[in-house]
Structure formats: structure tokens, C-alpha cells
SERO-4910 file (N, C-alpha, C, O; in steps of 0.05 Angstrom, whole numbers):
BEGIN
 pado doro    nc1    nc2    nc3   cac1   cac2   cac3    cc1    cc2    cc3    oc1    oc2    oc3
  Unk    A    -99    543   -341   -124    528   -347   -141    526   -322   -130    522   -300
  Unk    A   -167    529   -325   -185    522   -303   -190    492   -303   -199    481   -323
  Unk    A   -183    479   -282   -187    451   -280   -217    444   -280   -225    422   -286
  Unk    A   -233    464   -272   -262    460   -274   -270    457   -304   -289    442   -309
  Unk    A   -256    471   -322   -262    467   -350   -255    439   -359   -270    427   -374
  Unk    A   -233    429   -350   -225    402   -357   -246    382   -346   -254    364   -360
  Unk    A   -254    386   -321   -274    369   -309   -300    369   -325   -312    349   -330
  Unk    A   -308    393   -334   -333    396   -350   -331    380   -375   -349    366   -383
  Unk    A   -307    382   -389   -304    369   -414   -305    338   -411   -318    324   -427
  Unk    A   -291    328   -391   -289    299   -388   -314    286   -375   -316    262   -374
  Unk    A   -332    303   -364   -356    292   -353   -381    297   -370   -403    290   -363
  Unk    A   -376    309   -393   -398    315   -412   -398    294   -434   -376    287   -445
  Unk    A   -421    285   -442   -423    266   -464   -434    280   -489   -453    295   -488
  Unk    A   -421    275   -513   -396    260   -516   -372    276   -507   -372    301   -508
  Unk    A   -351    262   -498   -327    276   -490   -313    288   -514   -309    274   -534
  Unk    A   -305    313   -512   -289    326   -533   -259    319   -527   -246    333   -512
  Unk    A   -250    297   -538   -223    287   -532   -202    307   -540   -183    311   -525
  Unk    A   -204    319   -563   -184    338   -572   -182    361   -553   -159    369   -545
  Unk    A   -204    372   -544   -203    395   -526   -192    386   -499   -176    401   -487
  Unk    A   -200    362   -489   -189    352   -464   -158    350   -465   -145    358   -446
  Unk    A   -148    340   -487   -119    336   -490   -105    363   -492    -83    367   -482
  Unk    A   -118    382   -506   -105    409   -508   -106    423   -481    -87    438   -475
  Unk    A   -126    419   -465   -127    431   -438   -105    421   -421    -95    435   -403
  Unk    A    -97    396   -425    -73    385   -411    -49    402   -416    -33    407   -399
  Unk    A    -46    411   -441    -23    427   -449    -21    453   -434      1    464   -432
  Unk    A    -44    464   -425    -42    489   -411    -30    486   -383    -23    506   -370
  Unk    A    -27    461   -374    -13    456   -349     17    462   -353     31    469   -334
  Unk    A     26    459   -377     54    463   -384     58    492   -395     78    505   -388
  Unk    A     40    500   -411     40    527   -423     15    542   -416     -5    540   -430
  Unk    A     14    556   -393    -11    569   -384    -22    588   -405    -47    593   -405
  Unk    A     -6    600   -422    -15    619   -442    -23    606   -469    -28    619   -488
  Unk    A    -23    579   -469    -29    565   -494    -57    573   -504    -76    573   -489
  Unk    A    -58    581   -530    -83    588   -542    -96    563   -554    -88    555   -576
  Unk    A   -114    551   -540   -126    526   -548   -141    530   -575   -143    512   -591
  Unk    A   -153    553   -578   -169    558   -603   -152    556   -628   -162    547   -649
  Unk    A   -127    564   -627   -109    561   -650   -105    532   -657   -105    524   -681
  Unk    A   -102    515   -637    -98    486   -641   -123    474   -653   -121    457   -671
  Unk    A   -146    482   -643   -171    471   -654   -175    479   -683   -185    464   -699
  Unk    A   -166    504   -689   -168    514   -716   -150    497   -735   -156    494   -758
  Unk    A   -128    487   -724   -110    471   -740   -123    445   -748   -119    435   -771
  Unk    A   -140    434   -731   -155    410   -738   -175    417   -761   -178    401   -780
  Unk    A   -188    440   -759   -207    448   -780   -192    451   -807   -203    442   -827
  Unk    A   -168    462   -806   -153    466   -831   -145    439   -843   -146    436   -867
  Unk    A   -137    421   -826   -129    394   -836   -153    379   -848   -150    366   -868
  Unk    A   -176    383   -835   -200    369   -845   -208    379   -873   -219    364   -889
  Unk    A   -202    404   -879   -208    415   -906   -190    403   -927   -197    404   -951
  Unk    A   -168    391   -919   -150    378   -938   -157    349   -944   -144    336   -960
  Unk    A   -177    338   -929   -185    310   -933   -202    308   -958   -223    321   -960
  Unk    A   -194    293   -978   -211    290  -1002   -238    277   -995   -241    263   -975
  Unk    A   -257    282  -1012   -283    270  -1008   -281    240  -1009   -267    228  -1026
  Unk    A   -296    226   -991   -296    197   -991   -323    187   -981   -336    201   -965
  Unk    A   -331    164   -990   -356    152   -982   -353    142   -953   -337    123   -949
  Unk    A   -368    152   -934   -366    143   -906   -371    113   -902   -363    101   -882
  Unk    A   -385    100   -921   -390     72   -919   -368     55   -931   -370     30   -932
  Unk    A   -347     67   -941   -324     53   -953   -299     58   -936   -284     77   -942
  Unk    A   -294     40   -916   -271     45   -898   -244     48   -912   -230     67   -905
  Unk    A   -237     31   -931   -210     36   -944   -208     63   -957   -187     76   -956
  Unk    A   -230     72   -970   -229     98   -983   -227    120   -962   -213    140   -967
  Unk    A   -240    117   -940   -238    137   -918   -210    138   -907   -199    160   -902
  Unk    A   -198    115   -903   -171    114   -892   -151    127   -911   -133    142   -903
  Unk    A   -155    122   -937   -137    135   -957   -141    165   -957   -121    180   -959
  Unk    A   -166    174   -955   -171    203   -955   -158    216   -931   -146    238   -933
  Unk    A   -160    203   -908   -148    215   -884   -117    215   -886   -104    233   -877
  Unk    A   -106    193   -897    -77    192   -900    -67    214   -919    -46    225   -914
  Unk    A    -83    220   -939    -75    241   -957    -70    268   -942    -51    283   -949
  Unk    A    -87    273   -923    -84    298   -908    -65    296   -884    -54    316   -875
  Unk    A    -60    272   -874    -45    268   -849    -20    252   -852     -8    245   -831
  Unk    A    -10    247   -876     13    229   -879     38    242   -868     58    227   -862
  Unk    A     39    268   -863     63    281   -852     64    277   -822     84    284   -809
  Unk    A     43    267   -810     43    261   -781     52    232   -777     40    214   -788
  Unk    A     73    228   -762     83    201   -758    101    202   -733    103    222   -719
  Unk    A    114    179   -727    131    178   -704    155    160   -708    156    145   -728
  Unk    A    174    162   -690    198    145   -690    202    135   -662    191    146   -643
  Unk    A    219    114   -658    224    105   -630    235    127   -612    230    126   -588
  Unk    A    249    146   -623    259    168   -606    237    185   -593    242    197   -573
  Unk    A    214    185   -605    192    201   -594    182    190   -567    170    205   -552
  Unk    A    188    165   -561    179    154   -536    194    167   -512    185    166   -490
  Unk    A    217    178   -518    233    191   -497    231    222   -497    244    235   -481
  Unk    A    214    232   -514    211    261   -517    186    270   -502    164    262   -509
  Unk    A    189    287   -481    165    296   -466    144    310   -483    121    310   -477
  Unk    A    153    323   -505    134    337   -522    116    317   -537     94    326   -547
  Unk    A    123    292   -539    108    273   -555     82    265   -542     66    252   -555
  Unk    A     77    273   -517     52    266   -504     34    291   -500     14    290   -487
  Unk    A     42    313   -512     27    338   -510     15    345   -537     30    349   -557
  Unk    A    -11    346   -539    -25    348   -565    -17    373   -580    -13    372   -604
  Unk    A    -14    396   -566     -7    420   -580     21    418   -593     26    430   -614
  Unk    A     39    404   -579     66    400   -591     65    380   -614     80    384   -634
  Unk    A     48    360   -613     45    341   -635     34    355   -660     43    350   -682
  Unk    A     15    373   -656      5    389   -678     27    406   -690     30    408   -714
  Unk    A     43    418   -673     65    436   -681     87    421   -696     97    430   -716
  Unk    A     95    398   -684    118    383   -695    111    361   -715    128    352   -729
  Unk    A     85    354   -715     75    332   -731     89    305   -725     94    289   -742
  Unk    A     96    302   -699    108    278   -689     97    273   -662     87    291   -648
  Unk    A     97    247   -653     88    241   -627     85    212   -622     91    195   -639
  Unk    A     75    205   -598     69    178   -592     44    168   -608     28    185   -617
  Unk    A     42    142   -611     19    132   -627     -8    142   -617    -26    148   -633
  Unk    A    -11    143   -591    -38    152   -580    -44    181   -587    -67    188   -592
  Unk    A    -23    198   -587    -28    226   -593    -33    230   -623    -49    247   -631
  Unk    A    -19    215   -639    -24    216   -668    -52    205   -674    -66    215   -692
  Unk    A    -61    186   -658    -88    176   -661   -109    198   -655   -129    200   -669
  Unk    A   -103    214   -634   -122    236   -628   -124    255   -651   -146    264   -658
  Unk    A   -101    261   -664   -102    279   -687   -119    267   -709   -137    281   -720
  Unk    A   -115    241   -715   -132    228   -736   -161    229   -729   -178    234   -746
  Unk    A   -167    223   -704   -195    222   -695   -209    250   -697   -232    252   -705
  Unk    A   -194    270   -689   -205    297   -690   -210    306   -719   -230    319   -725
  Unk    A   -191    300   -736   -194    308   -765   -216    292   -778   -232    303   -793
  Unk    A   -217    266   -772   -239    249   -783   -266    260   -775   -285    261   -791
  Unk    A   -268    267   -750   -294    277   -740   -303    302   -756   -326    305   -764
  Unk    A   -284    320   -760   -290    345   -774   -295    340   -804   -309    355   -817
  Unk    A   -283    319   -815   -287    312   -843   -312    295   -848   -318    289   -871
  Unk    A   -325    288   -826   -349    272   -829   -344    243   -836   -361    229   -847
  Unk    A   -321    233   -828   -314    205   -833   -313    189   -807   -303    199   -787
  Unk    A   -323    165   -807   -325    149   -782   -297    138   -774   -283    127   -791
  Unk    A   -290    141   -749   -265    131   -739   -267    127   -709   -284    140   -696
  Unk    A   -251    109   -698   -252    104   -669   -225     95   -659   -209     84   -675
  Unk    A   -219     99   -634   -192     91   -623   -191     62   -617   -210     49   -607
  Unk    A   -167     50   -622   -162     22   -616   -136     20   -601   -115     28   -611
  Unk    A   -137      9   -577   -114      7   -560   -104    -22   -558   -120    -41   -560
  Unk    A    -78    -25   -554    -66    -50   -548    -42    -45   -531    -33    -22   -530
  Unk    A    -31    -64   -517     -9    -59   -499     15    -45   -513     26    -56   -533
  Unk    A     22    -22   -504     46     -8   -514     42      5   -541     62     14   -553
  Unk    A     18      6   -552     14     17   -579    -15     26   -582    -32     20   -565
  Unk    A    -20     41   -603    -47     51   -608    -51     53   -638    -33     61   -653
  Unk    A    -76     47   -647    -84     48   -675   -109     64   -677   -121     72   -657
  Unk    A   -117     69   -702   -143     81   -707   -159     62   -725   -149     52   -745
  Unk    A   -184     57   -717   -202     42   -734   -218     62   -751   -230     81   -741
  Unk    A   -218     58   -777   -233     75   -795   -257     59   -805   -253     38   -818
  Unk    A   -280     69   -800   -305     54   -805   -321     54   -779   -318     71   -762
  Unk    A   -337     34   -775   -354     32   -751   -343     10   -733   -332    -10   -742
  Unk    A   -346     13   -707   -336     -6   -687   -347    -34   -692   -332    -54   -691
  Unk    A   -373    -36   -697   -386    -62   -699   -392    -70   -728   -405    -90   -733
  Unk    A   -382    -54   -746   -387    -60   -775   -361    -60   -790   -339    -63   -779
  Unk    A   -363    -56   -816   -339    -56   -833   -319    -34   -824   -327    -11   -820
  Unk    A   -294    -41   -822   -273    -21   -815   -246    -32   -822   -242    -56   -826
  Unk    A   -227    -14   -824   -199    -21   -828   -183     -9   -805   -192     11   -793
  Unk    A   -160    -21   -798   -143    -10   -777   -119      4   -790   -108     -5   -810
  Unk    A   -112     27   -778    -91     44   -789    -69     48   -769    -75     54   -745
  Unk    A    -44     44   -777    -21     50   -760    -13     79   -765      1     85   -783
  Unk    A    -23     97   -747    -18    125   -751     11    132   -744     21    152   -754
  Unk    A     24    116   -728     53    120   -722     70    117   -746     91    129   -749
  Unk    A     61    100   -765     75     96   -790     65    114   -812     72    110   -836
  Unk    A     49    134   -806     40    153   -826     14    146   -839      5    159   -857
  Unk    A      1    124   -830    -25    117   -840    -26     90   -855    -44     86   -871
  Unk    A     -6     73   -851     -6     47   -863    -30     30   -853    -37     31   -830
  Unk    A    -42     14   -871    -63     -4   -862    -50    -28   -848    -28    -36   -854
  Unk    A    -65    -38   -828    -55    -60   -811    -72    -85   -817    -96    -84   -818
  Unk    A    -58   -107   -822    -73   -132   -825    -78   -142   -797    -60   -148   -782
  Unk    A   -102   -144   -790   -107   -149   -762   -134   -162   -757   -146   -173   -775
  Unk    A   -144   -159   -733   -134   -142   -711   -110   -155   -696   -109   -179   -694
  Unk    A    -92   -138   -686    -69   -149   -670    -79   -161   -645   -101   -155   -635
  Unk    A    -64   -180   -633    -71   -192   -608    -75   -171   -586    -60   -152   -584
  Unk    A    -96   -175   -570   -102   -159   -546   -110   -130   -553   -109   -113   -536
  Unk    A   -117   -125   -578   -127    -99   -585   -157    -97   -580   -171   -117   -582
  Unk    A   -166    -73   -574   -195    -69   -570   -202    -40   -574   -185    -22   -569
  Unk    A   -227    -35   -582   -236     -7   -583   -236      6   -555   -242     -7   -536
  Unk    A   -229     32   -555   -230     47   -530   -254     67   -531   -262     75   -553
  Unk    A   -265     73   -508   -284     95   -507   -268    121   -502   -244    120   -496
  Unk    A   -282    144   -504   -268    170   -502   -254    174   -475   -232    184   -475
  Unk    A   -267    167   -454   -255    172   -427   -232    153   -422   -212    161   -410
  Unk    A   -233    129   -432   -210    111   -431   -186    123   -446   -163    121   -437
  Unk    A   -192    135   -468   -171    147   -485   -158    170   -470   -133    172   -469
  Unk    A   -174    187   -458   -163    210   -442   -146    200   -419   -124    211   -414
  Unk    A   -156    180   -405   -141    169   -382   -115    157   -391    -94    160   -378
  Unk    A   -115    144   -414    -90    131   -423    -70    153   -432    -46    149   -428
  Unk    A    -79    175   -443    -61    197   -449    -48    207   -424    -24    211   -423
  Unk    A    -64    211   -403    -53    220   -377    -34    199   -365    -14    206   -353
  Unk    A    -40    174   -369    -22    153   -360      5    155   -373     26    151   -361
  Unk    A      5    162   -399     30    166   -414     46    189   -403     70    188   -401
  Unk    A     32    211   -397     46    234   -385     59    226   -358     82    232   -354
  Unk    A     44    212   -341     54    203   -316     78    184   -319     98    186   -305
  Unk    A     75    165   -338     96    145   -341    122    158   -351    144    151   -341
  Unk    A    120    178   -369    144    191   -378    157    207   -355    181    208   -352
  Unk    A    140    220   -338    151    236   -316    164    219   -295    186    226   -286
  Unk    A    151    198   -286    162    183   -264    186    166   -273    200    155   -256
  Unk    A    191    164   -299    214    149   -308    240    165   -303    262    154   -307
  Unk    A    238    190   -294    261    207   -288    261    212   -258    251    233   -250
  Unk    A    272    194   -242    271    198   -213    289    221   -203    309    227   -215
  Unk    A    280    233   -181    297    253   -169    296    281   -180    310    299   -170
  Unk    A    281    286   -201    279    312   -213    252    324   -205    231    313   -210
  Unk    A    253    348   -192    229    360   -182    209    365   -204    185    360   -200
  Unk    A    218    374   -227    199    380   -249    184    355   -258    161    357   -265
  Unk    A    197    332   -257    183    307   -265    161    301   -246    140    291   -254
  Unk    A    166    305   -220    146    300   -199    122    319   -203     99    311   -199
  Unk    A    128    344   -210    106    364   -214     89    355   -238     65    357   -238
  Unk    A    103    346   -259     88    337   -283     70    313   -276     47    312   -283
  Unk    A     82    294   -262     66    270   -254     43    278   -236     22    266   -237
  Unk    A     47    299   -219     26    307   -201      2    319   -216    -21    313   -211
  Unk    A      8    337   -236    -15    349   -250    -30    328   -267    -54    329   -270
  Unk    A    -14    309   -278    -27    288   -293    -45    271   -275    -66    262   -283
  Unk    A    -35    266   -251    -51    250   -232    -76    266   -223    -98    255   -222
  Unk    A    -73    292   -218    -95    309   -210   -117    309   -232   -141    306   -226
  Unk    A   -109    311   -257   -129    311   -278   -142    284   -281   -166    282   -287
  Unk    A   -126    263   -277   -137    235   -279   -159    232   -258   -179    218   -263
  Unk    A   -155    243   -235   -175    241   -213   -201    256   -219   -221    252   -205
  Unk    A   -200    274   -239   -225    288   -246   -243    272   -264   -266    279   -269
  Unk    A   -232    250   -276   -249    233   -293   -269    218   -275   -263    211   -252
  Unk    A   -293    212   -286   -313    198   -270   -304    171   -260   -312    163   -238
  Unk    A   -287    157   -276   -276    131   -267   -246    132   -270   -235    140   -291
  Unk    A   -233    123   -249   -203    123   -249   -194    103   -229   -209     96   -210
  Unk    A   -169     93   -231   -159     73   -212   -157     85   -184   -147    108   -181
  Unk    A   -165     71   -164   -163     81   -136   -133     86   -129   -128    103   -112
  Unk    A   -115     70   -141    -87     73   -135    -75    100   -141    -54    107   -132
  Unk    A    -90    116   -157    -80    143   -163    -78    160   -138    -62    178   -137
  Unk    A    -95    155   -119    -94    170    -94    -69    165    -79    -57    183    -67
  Unk    A    -61    140    -79    -35    133    -66    -12    147    -81      6    159    -68
  Unk    A    -13    146   -107      8    159   -123      9    189   -117     30    200   -115
  Unk    A    -15    201   -115    -16    230   -110     -3    236    -83     12    255    -80
  Unk    A     -9    219    -62      3    224    -36     33    222    -37     46    238    -24
  Unk    A     44    202    -51     73    199    -53     85    223    -67    107    232    -60
  Unk    A     72    232    -88     83    255   -103     83    280    -86    102    296    -87
  Unk    A     61    285    -72     60    308    -54     83    308    -34     97    328    -29
  Unk    A     88    284    -22    109    282     -3    137    286    -16    154    299     -5
  Unk    A    139    276    -41    164    280    -56    170    309    -61    193    317    -63
  Unk    A    149    324    -64    151    353    -70    153    370    -44    154    394    -46
  Unk    A    153    357    -21    156    371      4    130    378     18    130    389     40
  Unk    A    107    371      7     81    375     20     75    350     37     57    334     31
  Unk    A     90    347     59     89    322     74     62    318     88     52    295     88
  Unk    A     51    338     99     25    335    113      3    328     94    -13    310     99
  Unk    A      2    342     71    -18    337     51    -14    309     39    -34    294     35
  Unk    A     11    301     35     16    275     24      8    253     43     -4    233     35
  Unk    A     14    257     69      6    237     89    -24    234     91    -34    212     93
  Unk    A    -38    257     89    -67    256     91    -79    241     67    -98    226     70
  Unk    A    -67    245     44    -77    231     20    -72    201     22    -89    185     15
  Unk    A    -48    194     32    -42    166     35    -60    153     56    -68    130     52
  Unk    A    -66    167     77    -84    156     98   -113    152     87   -126    133     94
  Unk    A   -121    172     71   -148    170     59   -150    146     40   -169    131     39
  Unk    A   -128    142     25   -127    119      7   -128     93     23   -143     75     16
  Unk    A   -112     92     44   -112     68     61   -139     62     72   -148     38     72
  Unk    A   -153     82     82   -180     78     92   -199     67     71   -217     50     77
  Unk    A   -195     76     46   -213     68     25   -209     39     16   -228     27      6
  Unk    A   -185     29     18   -179      2      8   -175    -19     30   -171    -42     25
  Unk    A   -177    -10     55   -170    -28     78   -186    -53     78   -175    -75     84
  Unk    A   -212    -51     73   -229    -75     75   -222    -96     54   -223   -120     59
  Unk    A   -215    -87     30   -210   -105      8   -180   -113      6   -174   -135     -2
  Unk    A   -162    -95     13   -134    -99     10   -119    -90     35   -107    -69     35
  Unk    A   -120   -106     56   -108    -99     81    -78    -93     80    -69    -74     91
  Unk    A    -64   -110     66    -35   -107     64    -28    -81     49     -9    -67     57
  Unk    A    -42    -75     28    -37    -51     13    -43    -26     30    -28     -7     30
  Unk    A    -65    -28     45    -72     -6     63    -51     -1     84    -44     22     90
  Unk    A    -40    -22     96    -19    -20    116      6     -7    105     19      9    118
  Unk    A     13    -15     80     37     -3     67     33     27     63     51     43     66
  Unk    A      8     35     55      3     63     51      4     78     77     13    101     78
  Unk    A     -5     66     99     -4     79    125     26     82    133     33    102    146
  Unk    A     42     62    127     71     64    133     83     87    118     99    103    129
  Unk    A     75     90     92     86    112     77     76    139     88     91    159     87
  Unk    A     52    140     98     41    164    110     57    171    135     63    195    140
  Unk    A     64    151    152     80    157    176    108    167    168    118    186    181
  Unk    A    120    156    148    146    166    139    144    195    130    162    211    135
  Unk    A    122    202    115    118    229    106    115    248    130    127    270    131
  Unk    A     99    240    149     95    258    173    121    261    189    126    282    201
  Unk    A    137    239    189    162    241    204    181    262    193    197    273    208
  Unk    A    178    268    168    196    288    155    188    316    163    202    335    156
  Unk    A    165    319    176    157    346    186    173    355    210    175    378    216
  Unk    A    185    335    224    200    342    249    228    352    244    242    359    262
***
């Protein structure tokens, strides 16, 4: 994948969320044919029965008719494939946020209004309009309607959705300490996150630590020092800790 292509997608309005998520998959499978995955969304949209876009329950039912075979189980939270959109399309299983992307992409192609809704540790799809009539759908359960809204849930914008997908990739990777492949996965997810117009400054610290973990001690130290310089005025203690980590990384060069 050209990371410049990913940058172009996530900095263009409106963001093509499906394409952005599929481009992530090329970090794992460089030969992945993204066009085949996009065509799968087109085929699913053709299976959506006609529904009145102004009738959210009818729209939700129509989408469920085409997408009821997509769902998840608790075991999917431990499966690295569950955070990669091309694998979710292939397996019809995944994390709630990835299943939400499938629903959103199919709804868009079917001409039905839908939007992402996030809450801590879970993700839903709103069918209808953000500020008007809508219903909430639990896509992890295959499309069940939710009596809600659940506490602390809120609509997401497209870039927030992409960043949260990458956060899930990073979280799954760093949960396996000591494995080089997990650090590489966390690094590419961090690198892509940094291409978004808005991202947490702490990602630079994380990138520096990952580089050092992978043996790029000088580059990791430089990243940590740049992060420290950027936050020193507002967070002196955090900056000093990052500088300490940079010194430890440089010491490993000797």
C-alpha cells in the first residue's frame, strides 16, 4: 500500500471509511485486491430490499435482511483478523466497530441513511439521521434493535471512526508483549494514525517506544525526544519521562 494513498483518503472530505479500512489491510497483505472487497459491498447492497429512507425501522430491517449473517462472538475480541475489514468481509465475523463499517458501507450504497455510534468498549449503528428520527442497531448481534441510547454513547464522525479502528489494531497488538510481530503491527497502526489530521500527541511517544522495541534505537530516541520537546511546556513530568526513555534507547546503541 502507498501510505500516501491512505493519507489522501483520510484527509479528503467526505472520508471514504471503507476504503481507508481496506487500505489498512494491505499493511498485512501487500497483494490484497481492495477492488474485490469494495465490489463485495456493492453486491451486498443489491440484496437490500427497497425501504423508505424516512422510515428508520424499515431501513434497519432492510439492512438486516442483507447483513444478518454478519455478527460476532466474545471470541472475536482475541482474534487479530477481527480488526481487519477484508477478513471481516471474508469471514462475516468481527469486532462491533468493523461490523459497523460493513453496515455503513452497504447502507451508503443502498441509499439508506446511517451513521456510526460509539460507546466505551462497544459500537452500534444509527439508522436514520443523526439529528432526526433514527433507531440504534446492535450489529454484533446480527442487527438487533437497541432500546436506547446506551449511557455514554455518541455519534462519531468519519475520522474518529478510522482512528478508533486503528486504536483497536494497536490495542490487540500491544496486548501480546515480547513478540516482534505484535510490535510491528502496533507500529504500522501508529504510523497510519499519525497520518490523520487530528490524533493524540501521545502516539509519538508510543511510536518511539515501538521503534526502540524493534531495535531502531536511534530513531526511537529521536522520536521520544521530539515528543518531549512538544509537550514540555504543558506536561513537564511527562516530557522528562520521555527523555529518560530516549536515554535508555540510546544507551542500547553502545
